[in-house]
Jmol script that loads the backbone (N, CA, C; Angstrom):
load data "model"
ATOM      1  N   MET A   1     228.524 -14.341  65.262  1.00  0.00           N
ATOM      2  CA  MET A   1     228.712 -14.618  66.673  1.00  0.00           C
ATOM      3  C   MET A   1     229.411 -15.964  66.859  1.00  0.00           C
ATOM      4  N   HIS A   2     229.062 -16.976  66.069  1.00  0.00           N
ATOM      5  CA  HIS A   2     229.665 -18.296  66.167  1.00  0.00           C
ATOM      6  C   HIS A   2     231.163 -18.226  65.870  1.00  0.00           C
ATOM      7  N   ILE A   3     231.570 -17.441  64.897  1.00  0.00           N
ATOM      8  CA  ILE A   3     232.984 -17.292  64.536  1.00  0.00           C
ATOM      9  C   ILE A   3     233.733 -16.623  65.686  1.00  0.00           C
ATOM     10  N   ARG A   4     233.100 -15.680  66.319  1.00  0.00           N
ATOM     11  CA  ARG A   4     233.729 -14.980  67.436  1.00  0.00           C
ATOM     12  C   ARG A   4     234.041 -15.943  68.585  1.00  0.00           C
ATOM     13  N   LYS A   5     233.133 -16.875  68.890  1.00  0.00           N
ATOM     14  CA  LYS A   5     233.351 -17.867  69.938  1.00  0.00           C
ATOM     15  C   LYS A   5     234.502 -18.804  69.557  1.00  0.00           C
ATOM     16  N   GLN A   6     234.563 -19.181  68.288  1.00  0.00           N
ATOM     17  CA  GLN A   6     235.648 -20.061  67.843  1.00  0.00           C
ATOM     18  C   GLN A   6     236.998 -19.357  67.977  1.00  0.00           C
ATOM     19  N   LEU A   7     237.046 -18.068  67.615  1.00  0.00           N
ATOM     20  CA  LEU A   7     238.286 -17.313  67.737  1.00  0.00           C
ATOM     21  C   LEU A   7     238.703 -17.187  69.201  1.00  0.00           C
ATOM     22  N   LEU A   8     237.739 -16.929  70.064  1.00  0.00           N
ATOM     23  CA  LEU A   8     238.029 -16.811  71.490  1.00  0.00           C
ATOM     24  C   LEU A   8     238.524 -18.146  72.059  1.00  0.00           C
ATOM     25  N   LEU A   9     237.884 -19.243  71.671  1.00  0.00           N
ATOM     26  CA  LEU A   9     238.301 -20.566  72.124  1.00  0.00           C
ATOM     27  C   LEU A   9     239.705 -20.891  71.617  1.00  0.00           C
ATOM     28  N   THR A  10     239.981 -20.600  70.362  1.00  0.00           N
ATOM     29  CA  THR A  10     241.309 -20.854  69.789  1.00  0.00           C
ATOM     30  C   THR A  10     242.373 -20.040  70.510  1.00  0.00           C
ATOM     31  N   ALA A  11     242.110 -18.773  70.783  1.00  0.00           N
ATOM     32  CA  ALA A  11     243.062 -17.919  71.482  1.00  0.00           C
ATOM     33  C   ALA A  11     243.305 -18.428  72.906  1.00  0.00           C
ATOM     34  N   THR A  12     242.236 -18.871  73.565  1.00  0.00           N
ATOM     35  CA  THR A  12     242.368 -19.387  74.922  1.00  0.00           C
ATOM     36  C   THR A  12     243.210 -20.658  74.954  1.00  0.00           C
ATOM     37  N   LEU A  13     242.957 -21.577  74.024  1.00  0.00           N
ATOM     38  CA  LEU A  13     243.734 -22.811  73.966  1.00  0.00           C
ATOM     39  C   LEU A  13     245.198 -22.526  73.622  1.00  0.00           C
ATOM     40  N   ALA A  14     245.450 -21.594  72.735  1.00  0.00           N
ATOM     41  CA  ALA A  14     246.827 -21.241  72.382  1.00  0.00           C
ATOM     42  C   ALA A  14     247.557 -20.659  73.593  1.00  0.00           C
ATOM     43  N   ALA A  15     246.874 -19.791  74.335  1.00  0.00           N
ATOM     44  CA  ALA A  15     247.493 -19.197  75.523  1.00  0.00           C
ATOM     45  C   ALA A  15     247.757 -20.259  76.579  1.00  0.00           C
ATOM     46  N   ALA A  16     246.815 -21.169  76.774  1.00  0.00           N
ATOM     47  CA  ALA A  16     247.002 -22.240  77.762  1.00  0.00           C
ATOM     48  C   ALA A  16     248.177 -23.128  77.371  1.00  0.00           C
ATOM     49  N   GLY A  17     248.292 -23.433  76.097  1.00  0.00           N
ATOM     50  CA  GLY A  17     249.420 -24.235  75.631  1.00  0.00           C
ATOM     51  C   GLY A  17     250.741 -23.519  75.854  1.00  0.00           C
ATOM     52  N   ALA A  18     250.784 -22.224  75.607  1.00  0.00           N
ATOM     53  CA  ALA A  18     252.013 -21.457  75.805  1.00  0.00           C
ATOM     54  C   ALA A  18     252.394 -21.428  77.284  1.00  0.00           C
ATOM     55  N   PHE A  19     251.403 -21.269  78.171  1.00  0.00           N
ATOM     56  CA  PHE A  19     251.699 -21.237  79.603  1.00  0.00           C
ATOM     57  C   PHE A  19     252.151 -22.596  80.114  1.00  0.00           C
ATOM     58  N   SER A  20     251.546 -23.670  79.610  1.00  0.00           N
ATOM     59  CA  SER A  20     251.956 -24.992  80.080  1.00  0.00           C
ATOM     60  C   SER A  20     253.368 -25.308  79.605  1.00  0.00           C
ATOM     61  N   PHE A  21     253.743 -24.845  78.437  1.00  0.00           N
ATOM     62  CA  PHE A  21     255.108 -25.053  77.948  1.00  0.00           C
ATOM     63  C   PHE A  21     256.090 -24.245  78.780  1.00  0.00           C
ATOM     64  N   ALA A  22     255.747 -23.007  79.091  1.00  0.00           N
ATOM     65  CA  ALA A  22     256.642 -22.143  79.864  1.00  0.00           C
ATOM     66  C   ALA A  22     256.786 -22.639  81.300  1.00  0.00           C
ATOM     67  N   ALA A  23     255.767 -23.329  81.825  1.00  0.00           N
ATOM     68  CA  ALA A  23     255.804 -23.781  83.203  1.00  0.00           C
ATOM     69  C   ALA A  23     256.427 -25.171  83.356  1.00  0.00           C
ATOM     70  N   ALA A  24     256.871 -25.773  82.243  1.00  0.00           N
ATOM     71  CA  ALA A  24     257.484 -27.101  82.324  1.00  0.00           C
ATOM     72  C   ALA A  24     258.744 -27.030  83.197  1.00  0.00           C
ATOM     73  N   PRO A  25     258.924 -28.000  84.078  1.00  0.00           N
ATOM     74  CA  PRO A  25     260.088 -27.957  84.960  1.00  0.00           C
ATOM     75  C   PRO A  25     261.388 -28.155  84.191  1.00  0.00           C
ATOM     76  N   ALA A  26     262.396 -27.443  84.622  1.00  0.00           N
ATOM     77  CA  ALA A  26     263.708 -27.575  84.006  1.00  0.00           C
ATOM     78  C   ALA A  26     264.334 -28.883  84.473  1.00  0.00           C
ATOM     79  N   GLN A  27     265.038 -29.527  83.576  1.00  0.00           N
ATOM     80  CA  GLN A  27     265.693 -30.770  83.942  1.00  0.00           C
ATOM     81  C   GLN A  27     267.187 -30.558  83.858  1.00  0.00           C
ATOM     82  N   ALA A  28     267.785 -30.333  84.998  1.00  0.00           N
ATOM     83  CA  ALA A  28     269.222 -30.092  85.071  1.00  0.00           C
ATOM     84  C   ALA A  28     269.858 -31.180  85.916  1.00  0.00           C
ATOM     85  N   ARG A  29     271.089 -31.487  85.605  1.00  0.00           N
ATOM     86  CA  ARG A  29     271.834 -32.445  86.404  1.00  0.00           C
ATOM     87  C   ARG A  29     272.825 -31.699  87.266  1.00  0.00           C
ATOM     88  N   VAL A  30     272.904 -32.133  88.490  1.00  0.00           N
ATOM     89  CA  VAL A  30     273.841 -31.519  89.420  1.00  0.00           C
ATOM     90  C   VAL A  30     274.829 -32.597  89.852  1.00  0.00           C
ATOM     91  N   HIS A  31     276.089 -32.298  89.783  1.00  0.00           N
ATOM     92  CA  HIS A  31     277.118 -33.236  90.209  1.00  0.00           C
ATOM     93  C   HIS A  31     277.907 -32.579  91.331  1.00  0.00           C
ATOM     94  N   VAL A  32     277.984 -33.269  92.450  1.00  0.00           N
ATOM     95  CA  VAL A  32     278.714 -32.761  93.601  1.00  0.00           C
ATOM     96  C   VAL A  32     279.770 -33.793  93.973  1.00  0.00           C
ATOM     97  N   ASP A  33     281.023 -33.375  94.044  1.00  0.00           N
ATOM     98  CA  ASP A  33     282.080 -34.268  94.493  1.00  0.00           C
ATOM     99  C   ASP A  33     282.119 -34.276  96.014  1.00  0.00           C
ATOM    100  N   ILE A  34     282.228 -35.468  96.586  1.00  0.00           N
ATOM    101  CA  ILE A  34     282.303 -35.609  98.031  1.00  0.00           C
ATOM    102  C   ILE A  34     283.673 -36.173  98.371  1.00  0.00           C
ATOM    103  N   TYR A  35     284.387 -35.470  99.227  1.00  0.00           N
ATOM    104  CA  TYR A  35     285.708 -35.890  99.679  1.00  0.00           C
ATOM    105  C   TYR A  35     285.693 -36.075 101.186  1.00  0.00           C
ATOM    106  N   ALA A  36     286.477 -37.045 101.655  1.00  0.00           N
ATOM    107  CA  ALA A  36     286.610 -37.277 103.091  1.00  0.00           C
ATOM    108  C   ALA A  36     288.081 -37.486 103.414  1.00  0.00           C
ATOM    109  N   ASN A  37     288.491 -37.045 104.567  1.00  0.00           N
ATOM    110  CA  ASN A  37     289.871 -37.243 105.019  1.00  0.00           C
ATOM    111  C   ASN A  37     290.032 -38.579 105.736  1.00  0.00           C
ATOM    112  N   VAL A  38     288.934 -39.296 105.902  1.00  0.00           N
ATOM    113  CA  VAL A  38     288.929 -40.567 106.621  1.00  0.00           C
ATOM    114  C   VAL A  38     288.558 -41.682 105.647  1.00  0.00           C
ATOM    115  N   ALA A  39     289.341 -42.748 105.627  1.00  0.00           N
ATOM    116  CA  ALA A  39     289.039 -43.888 104.758  1.00  0.00           C
ATOM    117  C   ALA A  39     287.727 -44.541 105.193  1.00  0.00           C
ATOM    118  N   PRO A  40     286.965 -45.049 104.236  1.00  0.00           N
ATOM    119  CA  PRO A  40     285.723 -45.732 104.615  1.00  0.00           C
ATOM    120  C   PRO A  40     286.036 -47.053 105.315  1.00  0.00           C
ATOM    121  N   PRO A  41     285.172 -47.483 106.225  1.00  0.00           N
ATOM    122  CA  PRO A  41     285.355 -48.792 106.857  1.00  0.00           C
ATOM    123  C   PRO A  41     285.218 -49.897 105.801  1.00  0.00           C
ATOM    124  N   PRO A  42     285.623 -51.116 106.145  1.00  0.00           N
ATOM    125  CA  PRO A  42     285.426 -52.232 105.205  1.00  0.00           C
ATOM    126  C   PRO A  42     283.936 -52.417 104.911  1.00  0.00           C
ATOM    127  N   LEU A  43     283.634 -52.892 103.711  1.00  0.00           N
ATOM    128  CA  LEU A  43     282.239 -53.149 103.357  1.00  0.00           C
ATOM    129  C   LEU A  43     281.661 -54.195 104.297  1.00  0.00           C
ATOM    130  N   ARG A  44     280.411 -54.072 104.603  1.00  0.00           N
ATOM    131  CA  ARG A  44     279.739 -55.040 105.469  1.00  0.00           C
ATOM    132  C   ARG A  44     279.279 -56.227 104.628  1.00  0.00           C
ATOM    133  N   ALA A  45     279.280 -57.374 105.238  1.00  0.00           N
ATOM    134  CA  ALA A  45     278.762 -58.566 104.553  1.00  0.00           C
ATOM    135  C   ALA A  45     277.244 -58.460 104.488  1.00  0.00           C
ATOM    136  N   GLU A  46     276.701 -58.742 103.322  1.00  0.00           N
ATOM    137  CA  GLU A  46     275.255 -58.703 103.140  1.00  0.00           C
ATOM    138  C   GLU A  46     274.793 -60.030 102.556  1.00  0.00           C
ATOM    139  N   ILE A  47     273.630 -60.437 102.940  1.00  0.00           N
ATOM    140  CA  ILE A  47     273.017 -61.605 102.325  1.00  0.00           C
ATOM    141  C   ILE A  47     272.218 -61.080 101.139  1.00  0.00           C
ATOM    142  N   VAL A  48     272.659 -61.450  99.959  1.00  0.00           N
ATOM    143  CA  VAL A  48     271.986 -60.979  98.743  1.00  0.00           C
ATOM    144  C   VAL A  48     270.779 -61.874  98.491  1.00  0.00           C
ATOM    145  N   PRO A  49     269.602 -61.284  98.391  1.00  0.00           N
ATOM    146  CA  PRO A  49     268.399 -62.082  98.150  1.00  0.00           C
ATOM    147  C   PRO A  49     268.461 -62.785  96.789  1.00  0.00           C
ATOM    148  N   ALA A  50     267.597 -63.767  96.620  1.00  0.00           N
ATOM    149  CA  ALA A  50     267.503 -64.472  95.334  1.00  0.00           C
ATOM    150  C   ALA A  50     267.181 -63.461  94.228  1.00  0.00           C
ATOM    151  N   PRO A  51     267.685 -63.714  93.013  1.00  0.00           N
ATOM    152  CA  PRO A  51     267.436 -62.776  91.902  1.00  0.00           C
ATOM    153  C   PRO A  51     265.949 -62.532  91.668  1.00  0.00           C
ATOM    154  N   ARG A  52     265.654 -61.316  91.254  1.00  0.00           N
ATOM    155  CA  ARG A  52     264.278 -60.926  90.920  1.00  0.00           C
ATOM    156  C   ARG A  52     264.242 -60.552  89.452  1.00  0.00           C
ATOM    157  N   ARG A  53     263.343 -61.111  88.721  1.00  0.00           N
ATOM    158  CA  ARG A  53     263.223 -60.830  87.298  1.00  0.00           C
ATOM    159  C   ARG A  53     262.904 -59.347  87.075  1.00  0.00           C
ATOM    160  N   GLY A  54     263.712 -58.705  86.206  1.00  0.00           N
ATOM    161  CA  GLY A  54     263.479 -57.301  85.889  1.00  0.00           C
ATOM    162  C   GLY A  54     264.116 -56.328  86.865  1.00  0.00           C
ATOM    163  N   TYR A  55     264.901 -56.833  87.830  1.00  0.00           N
ATOM    164  CA  TYR A  55     265.530 -55.977  88.833  1.00  0.00           C
ATOM    165  C   TYR A  55     267.017 -56.300  88.957  1.00  0.00           C
ATOM    166  N   VAL A  56     267.763 -55.335  89.454  1.00  0.00           N
ATOM    167  CA  VAL A  56     269.190 -55.480  89.702  1.00  0.00           C
ATOM    168  C   VAL A  56     269.437 -55.164  91.170  1.00  0.00           C
ATOM    169  N   TRP A  57     270.277 -55.975  91.813  1.00  0.00           N
ATOM    170  CA  TRP A  57     270.623 -55.741  93.210  1.00  0.00           C
ATOM    171  C   TRP A  57     271.714 -54.677  93.288  1.00  0.00           C
ATOM    172  N   VAL A  58     271.459 -53.617  94.039  1.00  0.00           N
ATOM    173  CA  VAL A  58     272.455 -52.578  94.299  1.00  0.00           C
ATOM    174  C   VAL A  58     273.065 -52.908  95.650  1.00  0.00           C
ATOM    175  N   PRO A  59     274.358 -53.250  95.688  1.00  0.00           N
ATOM    176  CA  PRO A  59     274.961 -53.649  96.963  1.00  0.00           C
ATOM    177  C   PRO A  59     275.067 -52.488  97.948  1.00  0.00           C
ATOM    178  N   GLY A  60     275.142 -52.830  99.222  1.00  0.00           N
ATOM    179  CA  GLY A  60     275.306 -51.817 100.260  1.00  0.00           C
ATOM    180  C   GLY A  60     276.611 -51.063 100.086  1.00  0.00           C
ATOM    181  N   TYR A  61     276.669 -49.858 100.643  1.00  0.00           N
ATOM    182  CA  TYR A  61     277.855 -49.005 100.482  1.00  0.00           C
ATOM    183  C   TYR A  61     277.946 -48.027 101.647  1.00  0.00           C
ATOM    184  N   TRP A  62     279.143 -47.494 101.832  1.00  0.00           N
ATOM    185  CA  TRP A  62     279.356 -46.450 102.836  1.00  0.00           C
ATOM    186  C   TRP A  62     279.155 -45.097 102.167  1.00  0.00           C
ATOM    187  N   GLY A  63     278.171 -44.357 102.620  1.00  0.00           N
ATOM    188  CA  GLY A  63     277.954 -42.990 102.155  1.00  0.00           C
ATOM    189  C   GLY A  63     278.629 -42.022 103.119  1.00  0.00           C
ATOM    190  N   TRP A  64     278.468 -40.740 102.868  1.00  0.00           N
ATOM    191  CA  TRP A  64     279.054 -39.706 103.722  1.00  0.00           C
ATOM    192  C   TRP A  64     277.935 -38.804 104.191  1.00  0.00           C
ATOM    193  N   GLN A  65     277.775 -38.692 105.508  1.00  0.00           N
ATOM    194  CA  GLN A  65     276.699 -37.873 106.056  1.00  0.00           C
ATOM    195  C   GLN A  65     277.138 -37.291 107.383  1.00  0.00           C
ATOM    196  N   HIS A  66     276.984 -35.988 107.531  1.00  0.00           N
ATOM    197  CA  HIS A  66     277.320 -35.277 108.774  1.00  0.00           C
ATOM    198  C   HIS A  66     278.751 -35.577 109.236  1.00  0.00           C
ATOM    199  N   ARG A  67     279.671 -35.519 108.299  1.00  0.00           N
ATOM    200  CA  ARG A  67     281.107 -35.673 108.573  1.00  0.00           C
ATOM    201  C   ARG A  67     281.529 -37.061 109.043  1.00  0.00           C
ATOM    202  N   HIS A  68     280.729 -38.071 108.706  1.00  0.00           N
ATOM    203  CA  HIS A  68     281.166 -39.434 109.002  1.00  0.00           C
ATOM    204  C   HIS A  68     280.553 -40.407 107.992  1.00  0.00           C
ATOM    205  N   HIS A  69     281.135 -41.579 107.913  1.00  0.00           N
ATOM    206  CA  HIS A  69     280.629 -42.615 107.016  1.00  0.00           C
ATOM    207  C   HIS A  69     279.361 -43.221 107.605  1.00  0.00           C
ATOM    208  N   ARG A  70     278.401 -43.462 106.732  1.00  0.00           N
ATOM    209  CA  ARG A  70     277.124 -44.046 107.157  1.00  0.00           C
ATOM    210  C   ARG A  70     276.782 -45.181 106.208  1.00  0.00           C
ATOM    211  N   TRP A  71     276.474 -46.341 106.750  1.00  0.00           N
ATOM    212  CA  TRP A  71     276.172 -47.507 105.934  1.00  0.00           C
ATOM    213  C   TRP A  71     274.767 -47.424 105.343  1.00  0.00           C
ATOM    214  N   HIS A  72     274.675 -47.738 104.047  1.00  0.00           N
ATOM    215  CA  HIS A  72     273.395 -47.825 103.339  1.00  0.00           C
ATOM    216  C   HIS A  72     273.247 -49.272 102.878  1.00  0.00           C
ATOM    217  N   ARG A  73     272.188 -49.922 103.310  1.00  0.00           N
ATOM    218  CA  ARG A  73     271.961 -51.320 102.943  1.00  0.00           C
ATOM    219  C   ARG A  73     271.666 -51.447 101.454  1.00  0.00           C
ATOM    220  N   GLY A  74     271.925 -52.643 100.921  1.00  0.00           N
ATOM    221  CA  GLY A  74     271.615 -52.925  99.528  1.00  0.00           C
ATOM    222  C   GLY A  74     270.114 -52.903  99.275  1.00  0.00           C
ATOM    223  N   TYR A  75     269.752 -52.760  98.015  1.00  0.00           N
ATOM    224  CA  TYR A  75     268.333 -52.705  97.660  1.00  0.00           C
ATOM    225  C   TYR A  75     268.159 -53.077  96.184  1.00  0.00           C
ATOM    226  N   TRP A  76     266.937 -53.384  95.812  1.00  0.00           N
ATOM    227  CA  TRP A  76     266.602 -53.707  94.431  1.00  0.00           C
ATOM    228  C   TRP A  76     266.244 -52.440  93.674  1.00  0.00           C
ATOM    229  N   VAL A  77     266.641 -52.391  92.411  1.00  0.00           N
ATOM    230  CA  VAL A  77     266.270 -51.275  91.537  1.00  0.00           C
ATOM    231  C   VAL A  77     265.846 -51.872  90.199  1.00  0.00           C
ATOM    232  N   ARG A  78     264.857 -51.249  89.579  1.00  0.00           N
ATOM    233  CA  ARG A  78     264.346 -51.766  88.308  1.00  0.00           C
ATOM    234  C   ARG A  78     265.439 -51.736  87.249  1.00  0.00           C
ATOM    235  N   GLU A  79     265.537 -52.825  86.513  1.00  0.00           N
ATOM    236  CA  GLU A  79     266.539 -52.974  85.462  1.00  0.00           C
ATOM    237  C   GLU A  79     266.317 -51.964  84.338  1.00  0.00           C
ATOM    238  N   ARG A  80     267.423 -51.502  83.740  1.00  0.00           N
ATOM    239  CA  ARG A  80     267.354 -50.599  82.583  1.00  0.00           C
ATOM    240  C   ARG A  80     267.999 -51.313  81.401  1.00  0.00           C
ATOM    241  N   PRO A  81     267.196 -51.767  80.447  1.00  0.00           N
ATOM    242  CA  PRO A  81     267.744 -52.495  79.304  1.00  0.00           C
ATOM    243  C   PRO A  81     268.835 -51.685  78.594  1.00  0.00           C
ATOM    244  N   GLY A  82     269.930 -52.364  78.241  1.00  0.00           N
ATOM    245  CA  GLY A  82     271.038 -51.712  77.559  1.00  0.00           C
ATOM    246  C   GLY A  82     272.036 -51.062  78.499  1.00  0.00           C
ATOM    247  N   TYR A  83     271.801 -51.134  79.807  1.00  0.00           N
ATOM    248  CA  TYR A  83     272.689 -50.532  80.804  1.00  0.00           C
ATOM    249  C   TYR A  83     273.130 -51.592  81.810  1.00  0.00           C
ATOM    250  N   HIS A  84     274.223 -51.315  82.512  1.00  0.00           N
ATOM    251  CA  HIS A  84     274.605 -52.130  83.659  1.00  0.00           C
ATOM    252  C   HIS A  84     274.845 -51.171  84.827  1.00  0.00           C
ATOM    253  N   TYR A  85     274.620 -51.674  86.022  1.00  0.00           N
ATOM    254  CA  TYR A  85     274.759 -50.827  87.208  1.00  0.00           C
ATOM    255  C   TYR A  85     276.175 -50.900  87.741  1.00  0.00           C
ATOM    256  N   ARG A  86     276.785 -49.757  87.958  1.00  0.00           N
ATOM    257  CA  ARG A  86     278.116 -49.654  88.548  1.00  0.00           C
ATOM    258  C   ARG A  86     277.947 -49.193  89.989  1.00  0.00           C
ATOM    259  N   PRO A  87     278.290 -50.041  90.969  1.00  0.00           N
ATOM    260  CA  PRO A  87     278.056 -49.703  92.383  1.00  0.00           C
ATOM    261  C   PRO A  87     278.888 -48.518  92.862  1.00  0.00           C
ATOM    262  N   ALA A  88     278.430 -47.908  93.936  1.00  0.00           N
ATOM    263  CA  ALA A  88     279.151 -46.805  94.575  1.00  0.00           C
ATOM    264  C   ALA A  88     280.475 -47.316  95.119  1.00  0.00           C
ATOM    265  N   GLN A  89     281.456 -46.430  95.163  1.00  0.00           N
ATOM    266  CA  GLN A  89     282.755 -46.808  95.728  1.00  0.00           C
ATOM    267  C   GLN A  89     283.513 -45.562  96.171  1.00  0.00           C
ATOM    268  N   TRP A  90     284.497 -45.785  97.015  1.00  0.00           N
ATOM    269  CA  TRP A  90     285.395 -44.726  97.465  1.00  0.00           C
ATOM    270  C   TRP A  90     286.744 -44.945  96.792  1.00  0.00           C
ATOM    271  N   ASP A  91     287.310 -43.894  96.205  1.00  0.00           N
ATOM    272  CA  ASP A  91     288.609 -43.965  95.540  1.00  0.00           C
ATOM    273  C   ASP A  91     289.598 -43.066  96.264  1.00  0.00           C
ATOM    274  N   ARG A  92     290.813 -43.568  96.411  1.00  0.00           N
ATOM    275  CA  ARG A  92     291.868 -42.766  97.031  1.00  0.00           C
ATOM    276  C   ARG A  92     292.249 -41.642  96.076  1.00  0.00           C
ATOM    277  N   ASP A  93     292.342 -40.433  96.594  1.00  0.00           N
ATOM    278  CA  ASP A  93     292.709 -39.250  95.797  1.00  0.00           C
ATOM    279  C   ASP A  93     293.732 -38.459  96.606  1.00  0.00           C
ATOM    280  N   GLY A  94     295.010 -38.819  96.456  1.00  0.00           N
ATOM    281  CA  GLY A  94     296.050 -38.184  97.262  1.00  0.00           C
ATOM    282  C   GLY A  94     295.922 -38.622  98.702  1.00  0.00           C
ATOM    283  N   ASP A  95     295.785 -37.644  99.605  1.00  0.00           N
ATOM    284  CA  ASP A  95     295.630 -37.985 101.027  1.00  0.00           C
ATOM    285  C   ASP A  95     294.159 -37.982 101.457  1.00  0.00           C
ATOM    286  N   ARG A  96     293.259 -37.913 100.477  1.00  0.00           N
ATOM    287  CA  ARG A  96     291.823 -37.916 100.774  1.00  0.00           C
ATOM    288  C   ARG A  96     291.152 -39.092 100.068  1.00  0.00           C
ATOM    289  N   TRP A  97     289.865 -39.245 100.322  1.00  0.00           N
ATOM    290  CA  TRP A  97     289.042 -40.251  99.667  1.00  0.00           C
ATOM    291  C   TRP A  97     287.907 -39.542  98.944  1.00  0.00           C
ATOM    292  N   ARG A  98     287.669 -39.932  97.700  1.00  0.00           N
ATOM    293  CA  ARG A  98     286.607 -39.330  96.881  1.00  0.00           C
ATOM    294  C   ARG A  98     285.499 -40.357  96.677  1.00  0.00           C
ATOM    295  N   TYR A  99     284.281 -39.920  96.927  1.00  0.00           N
ATOM    296  CA  TYR A  99     283.112 -40.790  96.773  1.00  0.00           C
ATOM    297  C   TYR A  99     282.646 -40.769  95.331  1.00  0.00           C
ATOM    298  N   ASP A 100     282.479 -41.941  94.752  1.00  0.00           N
ATOM    299  CA  ASP A 100     281.974 -42.088  93.385  1.00  0.00           C
ATOM    300  C   ASP A 100     280.652 -42.819  93.496  1.00  0.00           C
ATOM    301  N   ARG A 101     279.566 -42.101  93.348  1.00  0.00           N
ATOM    302  CA  ARG A 101     278.235 -42.677  93.566  1.00  0.00           C
ATOM    303  C   ARG A 101     277.931 -43.756  92.524  1.00  0.00           C
ATOM    304  N   GLY A 102     277.039 -44.647  92.881  1.00  0.00           N
ATOM    305  CA  GLY A 102     276.602 -45.682  91.950  1.00  0.00           C
ATOM    306  C   GLY A 102     275.802 -45.059  90.814  1.00  0.00           C
ATOM    307  N   ARG A 103     275.846 -45.731  89.648  1.00  0.00           N
ATOM    308  CA  ARG A 103     275.125 -45.169  88.498  1.00  0.00           C
ATOM    309  C   ARG A 103     274.960 -46.222  87.412  1.00  0.00           C
ATOM    310  N   TRP A 104     274.052 -45.927  86.502  1.00  0.00           N
ATOM    311  CA  TRP A 104     273.850 -46.756  85.325  1.00  0.00           C
ATOM    312  C   TRP A 104     274.818 -46.320  84.234  1.00  0.00           C
ATOM    313  N   GLU A 105     275.416 -47.313  83.567  1.00  0.00           N
ATOM    314  CA  GLU A 105     276.329 -47.029  82.469  1.00  0.00           C
ATOM    315  C   GLU A 105     275.951 -47.886  81.276  1.00  0.00           C
ATOM    316  N   ARG A 106     276.264 -47.416  80.099  1.00  0.00           N
ATOM    317  CA  ARG A 106     276.022 -48.193  78.868  1.00  0.00           C
ATOM    318  C   ARG A 106     277.159 -49.134  78.626  1.00  0.00           C
TER     319      ARG A 106
END
end "model"
wireframe off; spacefill off
backbone 0.3
color backbone group
């Protein structure tokens, strides 16, 4: 009887492990290009706060929302050792403007 309980417990733990592995969320990256026919306004002047140890200042930028440019204020983000932060920017692409989101780069 004791062996039977051990076998049942082992089978239950194996099944639980298999289900938890199968239920793990998928980690996919999605990249969406954003284009606008209107040039972004000039960047706004921001007062950059004093440096914070372990953080990097992400400067404000013009995003695209509901068919118009929308200003996003700067903010602090935790530093990633071995990386540097490349701020968001708009690049001219023919007669349109392409949004290049901010990101960490090596």
